[in-house]
C-alpha positions in Angstrom: 15.9 -17.9 3.7 16.9 -18.0 -0.2 14.2 -16.4 -2.1 14.8 -18.1 -5.1 13.4 -21.2 -3.3 10.1 -19.4 -2.5 7.2 -20.5 -4.3 5.1 -17.2 -4.5 1.9 -18.7 -5.8 0.2 -22.1 -6.7 0.4 -21.2 -10.4 0.0 -23.8 -12.7 1.3 -21.7 -16.0 4.8 -20.8 -14.6 7.8 -22.2 -16.2 9.3 -23.3 -12.9 11.3 -20.0 -12.1 8.0 -18.0 -10.2 9.8 -16.6 -7.1 9.5 -12.4 -6.5 13.1 -10.7 -6.9 12.4 -7.1 -6.3 16.1 -6.7 -7.3 15.0 -7.5 -11.2 12.6 -4.3 -10.9 13.0 -0.9 -12.2 11.6 2.3 -10.9 11.5 6.1 -11.5 10.3 8.2 -8.5 8.9 11.9 -8.5 12.1 13.5 -9.3 13.1 11.4 -12.3 15.8 9.4 -10.2 15.8 5.9 -11.7 17.0 2.7 -9.6 20.3 1.5 -10.4 20.2 -2.2 -11.8 22.5 -5.1 -11.2 24.7 -4.4 -14.3 25.4 -0.8 -12.3 25.8 -2.1 -8.5 27.7 -5.3 -9.2 26.7 -8.4 -7.2 25.9 -8.8 -4.2 28.8 -8.3 -1.5 27.5 -9.9 2.1 26.6 -6.7 3.2 23.6 -5.7 5.6 20.6 -3.0 6.5 18.6 -2.5 9.4 16.1 0.3 9.8 14.5 1.8 12.8 10.8 0.8 13.3 8.4 2.0 15.6 5.2 -0.1 17.4 4.3 2.3 19.9 1.4 4.3 17.9 -1.4 2.2 19.4 -1.3 3.4 22.8 -1.6 7.2 21.4 -3.9 6.2 18.6 -6.6 4.8 21.3 -6.3 8.2 23.3 -5.5 11.0 21.0 -7.0 12.4 17.9 -4.3 13.0 15.0 -3.1 16.5 14.9 -0.7 17.5 12.4 1.8 20.1 13.2 2.6 20.8 9.5 -1.1 21.8 8.8 -1.4 23.6 12.0 1.2 26.2 11.7 0.6 26.2 7.9 -2.3 28.3 9.3 -0.6 30.0 12.5 2.7 30.5 11.5 3.1 32.9 15.0 2.7 29.4 17.1 5.8 27.9 16.3 7.3 28.6 20.0 4.1 29.6 21.5 2.8 26.8 23.8 -0.3 28.4 24.7 -1.4 29.4 21.3 -5.2 28.7 20.8 -4.4 26.3 17.9 -3.1 23.8 20.3 -6.3 23.1 22.1 -4.8 23.4 25.3 -3.1 20.0 24.9 -0.7 19.0 28.0 2.8 19.1 27.9 3.8 15.4 25.8 0.8 15.1 23.6 1.9 13.6 20.4 1.4 15.4 17.3 2.3 14.3 13.5 4.7 15.7 11.3 2.7 14.6 8.0 0.0 12.3 7.3 1.5 9.1 6.1 0.2 7.2 2.9 -1.8 5.0 4.8 -3.5 7.3 6.9 -3.1 8.1 10.8 -3.0 4.0 11.4 -2.7 2.0 14.3 -0.4 -0.5 14.4 -2.8 -3.4 14.7 -3.6 -2.7 11.4 -2.8 -5.5 9.2 -3.3 -3.9 5.9 -0.4 -1.6 7.0 1.8 -3.9 8.7 1.6 -6.1 5.6 2.4 -3.3 3.2 5.0 -2.0 5.3 6.5 -5.5 5.2 6.5 -5.6 1.5 7.6 -2.1 1.1 10.7 -3.0 3.2 11.6 -6.7 2.0 11.6 -4.9 -1.8 14.2 -2.1 -0.4 16.5 -4.8 0.6 16.1 -4.3 4.7 17.2 -7.0 6.4 16.2 -6.4 9.9 13.7 -3.9 11.4 14.9 -2.7 15.0 12.3 -1.8 17.5 12.7 1.3 19.6 12.2 0.4 23.1 14.5 3.2 24.3 12.2 4.6 26.8 11.2 3.3 30.7 10.3 -0.5 30.2 8.1 -0.5 27.4 8.6 -3.4 24.8 5.0 -2.8 23.3 4.8 -6.6 23.3 0.9 -6.8 22.2 2.3 -4.4 18.7 5.4 -6.5 18.0 3.4 -9.8 18.2 1.3 -9.0 16.3 3.8 -7.9 13.4 5.4 -10.9 13.8 2.2 -12.8 13.1 1.5 -10.8 10.1 5.3 -11.2 8.9 5.1 -15.0 9.3 2.3 -15.3 7.0 4.2 -13.1 4.4 7.0 -15.3 4.8 4.8 -18.2 4.0 3.2 -16.1 1.0 6.4 -15.3 -0.6 7.8 -12.3 1.0 11.2 -12.1 2.3 10.2 -10.0 5.5 13.3 -8.3 7.3 14.1 -10.1 10.7 13.4 -8.5 14.0 15.9 -6.8 16.5 15.4 -4.8 19.6 17.0 -1.5 21.0 16.6 -0.9 24.7 17.9 1.6 26.9 20.8 3.7 26.6 22.5 2.4 29.7 22.3 -0.6 31.6 19.4 0.5 34.3 17.3 -1.9 36.1 14.5 -1.3 33.6 16.7 -2.8 30.8 17.0 -6.0 32.8 13.6 -6.6 33.0 13.1 -5.9 29.3 15.4 -8.3 28.4 13.8 -11.2 30.4 10.3 -10.2 29.0 11.7 -10.4 25.6 13.4 -13.3 25.6 10.5 -14.7 27.5 7.6 -13.8 25.6 9.7 -13.8 21.9 12.9 -15.2 21.9 12.3 -18.4 23.5 9.2 -19.5 21.3 10.5 -21.7 18.8 7.7 -20.7 16.2 9.4 -17.1 16.3 12.9 -18.5 15.1 12.3 -17.3 11.5 12.4 -13.6 12.2 15.6 -13.9 14.4 18.5 -11.8 13.1 22.0 -13.3 13.9 25.2 -11.6 14.0 27.8 -13.4 14.8 25.9 -16.8 15.2 23.5 -15.5 18.0 20.0 -13.2 17.5 21.4 -9.7 17.8 20.2 -7.4 20.5 21.1 -3.4 21.1 21.4 -3.1 24.7 23.9 -3.1 27.7 24.1 -6.7 29.2 25.7 -5.1 32.4 21.9 -4.8 33.6 22.1 -8.9 34.1 23.0 -10.6 37.3 25.0 -13.2 36.0 24.5 -15.4 39.7 20.8 -15.9 38.1 20.4 -19.0 35.9 17.7 -16.9 33.6 20.0 -13.6 33.4 22.9 -16.3 32.6 21.0 -17.7 29.8 19.8 -14.5 28.5 23.6 -13.0 28.5 24.9 -16.5 26.6 21.8 -16.3 24.2 22.0 -12.9 22.6 25.0 -10.9 20.5 25.1 -7.5 22.1 25.8 -4.1 21.2 26.1 -1.1 23.6 23.7 1.3 21.7 25.4 4.9 21.8 22.9 7.9 22.5 25.1 10.7 21.4 24.9 11.9 17.8 28.1 13.4 18.2 30.3 10.3 19.4 34.3 9.6 18.5 35.2 6.6 16.2 35.1 3.5 18.5 37.3 0.8 18.0 36.4 -2.6 17.8 36.6 -4.1 21.7 36.6 -7.6 22.4 34.8 -7.3 25.1 32.3 -4.1 25.0 31.2 -3.2 21.4 29.0 -0.4 20.5 26.4 0.5 17.7 24.9 3.6 17.1 21.5 5.0 15.4 21.8 8.5 14.5 24.9 10.5 14.0 25.8 13.8 12.2 28.0 13.9 9.2 31.0 12.6 9.2 28.8 9.8 11.0 30.9 7.7 13.8 32.3 4.8 12.6 31.5 1.9 15.1 33.7 -1.2 15.4 36.9 0.0 13.4 39.1 -3.0 13.2 43.0 -3.0 12.8 42.7 -3.6 8.9 40.9 -0.4 8.6 37.8 -2.0 8.0 34.4 -0.9 10.4 31.4 -3.2 11.6 29.0 -0.3 11.6 27.4 2.9 10.9 24.4 4.9 10.7 22.4 7.0 8.1 20.1 9.1 8.8 17.3 11.2 7.1 17.8 14.7 9.3 18.9 14.7 13.2 17.4 17.0 15.6 21.0 18.6 16.4 23.3 20.6 15.1 27.3 20.8 15.5 26.3 22.7 18.8 24.6 20.0 20.2 21.1 18.4 20.5 18.2 20.8 19.8 14.2 20.5 19.4 13.0 20.3 15.7 11.5 23.4 15.7 14.7 25.2 17.4 14.6 28.9 15.6 11.4 27.8 13.6 13.3 24.8 12.7 16.1 26.6 11.0 18.6 25.6 14.1 18.9 22.0 13.3 19.7 19.6 10.6 16.6 18.5 8.7 16.0 17.1 5.3 17.8 19.7 2.8 20.6 19.9 5.2 24.2 19.0 4.1 27.7 20.0 5.7 29.9 22.4 3.1 28.8 22.8 -0.8 27.4 19.5 -1.0 25.7 18.5 -4.4 25.0 15.2 -5.9 23.6 14.4 -9.4 21.5 12.1 -11.2 20.4 11.3 -14.9 16.9 12.8 -15.2 15.9 11.1 -18.6 19.3 11.9 -20.0 19.7 15.0 -18.5 21.7 15.5 -15.9 20.2 17.4 -12.6 22.5 18.5 -10.0 21.0 19.2 -6.3 22.6 21.7 -4.3 21.6 24.3 -1.7 19.8 26.3 -4.3 17.6 23.4 -5.8 13.8 24.7 -5.4 11.9 22.6 -3.2 14.9 21.0 -1.7 12.7 18.9 1.1 12.2 16.4 -1.7 15.4 15.7 -2.6 17.0 13.9 0.7 20.5 16.2 0.8 21.0 15.4 4.4 20.4 11.8 3.5 22.7 11.2 0.5 25.4 12.9 2.1 25.4 10.1 4.6 24.6 7.6 2.6 27.5 8.8 0.3 30.2 8.8 3.3 28.7 5.0 4.2 29.1 3.8 0.6 32.7 5.1 0.9 33.6 3.5 4.2 31.6 0.7 3.3 31.1 -1.0 6.8 29.5 -4.3 7.3 26.2 -3.0 8.5 24.3 0.4 8.1 21.5 1.3 10.6 19.2 3.8 8.8 17.0 6.1 10.8 14.2 5.3 10.0 11.0 4.3 9.0 7.4 5.5 10.8 8.0 7.4 13.7 5.6 10.2 12.8 4.9 11.7 15.9 6.6 13.5 18.8 5.4 14.9 21.9 4.7 18.8 22.3 6.5 20.0 25.4 6.6 23.5 27.0 10.5 23.4 26.9 13.2 21.0 25.7 16.5 21.6 25.4 15.9 25.5 26.0 12.9 25.6 23.0 9.6 27.2 23.7 6.7 25.1 22.7 9.4 22.1 21.7 9.0 19.3 19.5 12.0 17.3 20.3 12.2 14.2 17.5 9.8 15.4 14.4 8.3 18.6 13.6 7.4 19.2 9.7 8.2 17.7 6.7 11.6 19.2 6.2 12.3 18.5 9.8 11.5 15.0 10.3 13.3 11.7 9.4 11.0 9.0 8.3 11.1 7.1 4.6 7.5 5.8 5.0 5.4 7.3 2.0 3.6 10.1 2.9 0.0 11.2 1.1 1.3 14.7 0.6 4.6 17.0 -0.2 7.2 14.2 0.0 5.2 11.3 -1.5 7.1 8.1 -1.6 10.8 9.7 -2.8 12.6 9.2 0.2 11.5 5.5 -0.2 13.0 5.1 -3.3 16.0 7.2 -2.3 16.5 4.5 0.1 15.9 1.9 -2.2 18.4 2.9 -4.5 21.2 3.7 -1.9 20.6 -0.1 -0.1 21.5 -1.3 -4.0 24.7 0.2 -4.1 25.6 -0.7 -1.0 24.5 -4.2 -0.8 25.0 -5.1 -4.7 22.7 -7.1 -6.2 22.9 -10.5 -7.7 19.6 -10.4 -9.7 19.9 -11.6 -13.5 18.1 -9.5 -16.2 15.2 -11.4 -17.5 15.0 -12.1 -21.3 11.9 -11.4 -23.2 11.1 -14.6 -25.0 10.1 -14.9 -28.5 7.2 -16.9 -29.2 3.9 -16.1 -31.0 1.1 -16.6 -29.1 -2.9 -17.2 -30.0 -4.5 -14.8 -28.0 -7.9 -16.5 -26.6 -6.4 -20.3 -27.6 -5.3 -22.7 -25.2 -3.7 -21.0 -22.1 -1.1 -23.9 -21.9 0.8 -22.2 -24.5 2.1 -20.0 -22.1 3.4 -22.6 -19.9 7.3 -22.8 -21.6 7.3 -19.0 -21.6 10.2 -18.3 -19.4 10.0 -14.6 -19.3 7.8 -14.6 -16.2 7.2 -12.6 -12.7 5.4 -13.3 -9.5 3.4 -11.1 -7.6 2.7 -11.8 -3.9 -0.1 -13.6 -2.7 -2.1 -12.0 -0.4 -1.1 -8.6 -1.5 -4.3 -7.4 -2.5 -5.8 -7.8 0.9 -8.6 -5.2 1.9 -9.0 -2.9 5.0 -11.1 -2.7 7.7 -9.6 -0.9 10.7 -9.8 1.7 13.3 -7.0 4.5 13.2 -6.6 7.3 15.9 -9.5 8.5 17.4 -12.2 9.2 15.2 -10.2 7.4 12.1 -11.6 4.8 10.4 -10.0 3.2 7.4 -11.9 0.9 4.7 -10.7 -0.4 1.5 -12.4 -3.2 -0.7 -10.2 -6.5 -1.3 -8.5 -6.4 -4.5 -11.0 -7.9 -7.2 -8.3 -9.4 -9.0 -5.0 -10.4 -6.8 -2.6 -10.9 -9.9 0.0 -13.9 -8.7 1.9 -14.6 -12.2 2.8 -12.4 -15.1 4.6 -13.2 -18.6 5.4 -11.4 -21.9 6.6 -12.7 -25.3 7.2 -11.2 -28.6 7.6 -12.2 -32.4 8.2 -9.6 -35.3 4.9 -7.9 -35.3 3.6 -8.0 -31.5 4.1 -8.0 -27.9 2.0 -10.4 -25.8 1.0 -9.9 -22.3 -0.5 -12.6 -19.6 -1.6 -11.9 -16.0 -3.2 -15.0 -13.7 -4.7 -14.0 -11.2 -5.7 -16.2 -7.6 -9.2 -16.5 -8.7 -11.1 -16.0 -11.6 -10.9 -12.7 -12.9 -13.6 -10.1 -12.0 -14.6 -7.4 -15.2 -16.2 -4.3 -15.9 -15.7 -1.2 -14.1 -13.3 1.9 -14.9 -10.8 0.9 -12.8 -10.4 -2.6 -13.9 -7.0 -3.9 -15.1 -4.4 -1.1 -16.8 -1.1 -2.4 -18.0 1.1 0.8 -17.8 4.4 0.6 -19.9 7.7 2.6 -19.9 9.9 2.6 -23.1 12.7 4.6 -24.0 10.5 7.1 -25.5 9.3 8.3 -21.8 10.3 11.6 -20.9 9.8 14.0 -17.6 6.3 14.9 -19.3 5.5 11.2 -19.5 3.3 9.7 -16.2 5.4 9.3 -13.4 7.7 7.5 -16.1 5.3 5.6 -17.7 4.7 6.9 -21.5 1.9 4.5 -22.3 -1.1 2.5 -20.9 -3.1 -0.5 -22.4 -6.7 -0.4 -21.0 -8.4 -4.3 -21.8 -12.0 -4.6 -22.2 -13.2 -8.1 -21.8 -16.3 -7.0 -23.5 -15.2 -5.7 -26.2 -12.3 -7.9 -26.7 -9.8 -5.1 -27.3 -7.7 -3.0 -25.6 -7.3 0.7 -26.1 -3.4 2.1 -26.5 -3.3 5.8 -25.0 0.0 8.0 -24.2 -0.2 9.2 -20.7 1.4 12.1 -19.2 1.6 14.3 -16.2 -1.7 14.8 -14.6 -2.7 11.5 -16.1 -3.3 12.8 -19.4 -4.7 10.3 -21.4 -4.5 10.7 -25.4 -5.6 7.5 -27.8 -2.8 6.5 -30.0 -5.7 5.1 -32.6 -4.1 2.0 -32.2 -5.7 -1.2 -30.2 -4.8 -4.6 -29.2 -6.4 -8.2 -28.9 -7.9 -9.4 -25.5 -9.1 -12.5 -24.2 -10.2 -13.3 -20.5 -10.7 -17.0 -19.5 -11.2 -17.9 -16.0 -7.9 -16.6 -14.1 -6.4 -15.5 -17.0 -6.2 -12.3 -19.0 -4.2 -12.1 -22.4 -3.2 -8.9 -24.1 -1.3 -8.7 -27.4 -0.8 -5.6 -29.2 1.8 -4.0 -32.1 4.7 -3.2 -31.8 4.5 -0.2 -33.9 1.5 0.9 -31.4 4.0 1.1 -28.1 6.8 2.3 -30.3 8.8 -0.8 -30.4 9.4 -1.2 -33.9 11.9 -3.2 -35.9 12.3 -7.2 -35.5 14.7 -7.3 -32.9 14.7 -8.3 -29.3 12.5 -5.0 -27.7 13.1 -3.7 -24.2 10.6 -1.9 -21.8 9.3 -2.0 -18.2 5.5 -2.9 -17.3 3.5 -3.2 -14.3 -0.1 -4.4 -13.8 -2.8 -2.4 -11.6 -6.4 -3.1 -10.8 -9.0 -0.9 -9.0 -6.9 1.8 -8.7 -5.8 4.9 -10.6 -9.1 6.6 -10.9 -8.0 10.0 -10.0 -4.5 9.7 -11.5 -2.7 9.7 -8.4 0.3 7.2 -8.4 -0.3 7.0 -4.6 -3.4 5.2 -4.9 -1.5 1.9 -5.9 -0.2 2.0 -1.7 -3.7 2.1 -1.0 -6.3 0.5 -3.3 -6.9 -2.4 -5.5 -3.6 -4.2 -6.6 -0.4 -3.3 -8.4 1.9 -5.9 -9.2 5.0 -5.1 -8.8 4.4 -2.6 -5.7 4.2 0.9 -5.4 5.9 2.7 -8.7 8.1 -0.5 -9.4 7.7 -1.9 -13.0 9.1 -5.3 -14.0 12.0 -5.1 -16.6 12.6 -6.9 -19.9 
């Protein structure tokens, strides 16, 4: 699907360029890491990224309360390897536990709000396909992936270049593999209405499974064998590099560093590699994530050797090493694996993972008592989905940054247009302003959904759903306009905010933004404030002019007030927020109101 052909809204003020291109957007994460631009990445290089995605939370959510290992161990550090410690409430072996709390809470897979928000995040990151984990038994979690399919197809119609779907089945050709292949073909792939969600590889929908389980004398099995591009899924993290074989081809999902190269061709190019946030393993083999209190496996902070990586932090070089404080935040393991993948440059990178979130607690597993095999705490876990505490959304933006470096960007910078706008005049004066950006129609949806046992999540629909925003300038002022899907609802402390990042932003600024405009329809003015860490606000003494007419909000503010002096073309970033940020927490933009663009992203001009 060509995103440049997507009409993201019914706006009549669009100049004709209206499509969402996340590659144009900037962001600065909580660590001061800035996303690379198209100028830095170079053009698109025909590469692809998939990510492991889990749909099996519902069955547990409807039977268990959410139990958080990180919270439990922080209160009971002596319980790490004690299966019978009272803090575990005598739960039976296999009971699921969360390693941390997702930013969306302890959600169910049938929560449309979460599914839609994650679809946006993955699309904005540049993920091409999500692989569902169906490696155990004959479980496909069919109602869950079909629910996702409905939400994704709706999102596609609203302008989101959502990832496609693929499945990873059993790690060997057991009878349940045949059952799953027949069921997923019947329930999903045989339906023409689902074709828009197929991910094609070598001209056919791809599936990670072992086709030897099929009986080619059976007409349906033969049809299935000819329908898919098969890749045998490699279970071990320690496989030797596999040459490209015309008959039996392998892909991986998790490897220790340096990762296995799958499909090494005669010219040295590689078909597929994995990149993982962490591994429940070390060089001696597979282990539970809490082996030796978690010190025995390769967590988020681990890297082989004396590996370091550096980034520009507001003009200051910051180097991440094994001695960096709060190292879990920096994704040293993740980055070392990404660096190796960038060096090898395979055709496809498989990332583990997005939202596994939980692991069963077992009396003993691989020699560890009270074992958590796959997830344990915020250091010993492997999800990129944003969390509400500790890690926040830093791994998400690390993912975005590396996908951009790997795939390249064809995005062209949007240049702010020079035009004087008569604020409060006819809104048609914005029609020919080409410096415009789209919001996703439907991104301000509300929430009313059950989570895990005892959890209920409710959020009002965003009062104002922004579908289009533009900006312009002249020698004296900068002008902003946003158009909403319906007539603008004004009033309240959470009414529209415009966050701005300029060259004056520093590590002391608020999440990369140094200024905020707060418009008031009642007074016709917009306050201008400097914003710093902790969402501290300091009025500058300057004000802008505001107009609200129907669906359109306009603001003009002097260049001087924004620190954009002179008469040349200004350069800055901006984002709109509505009905959030009341408590100064940037993570509010994921769960409340509307933010355009989503998350920490901002539009660049």
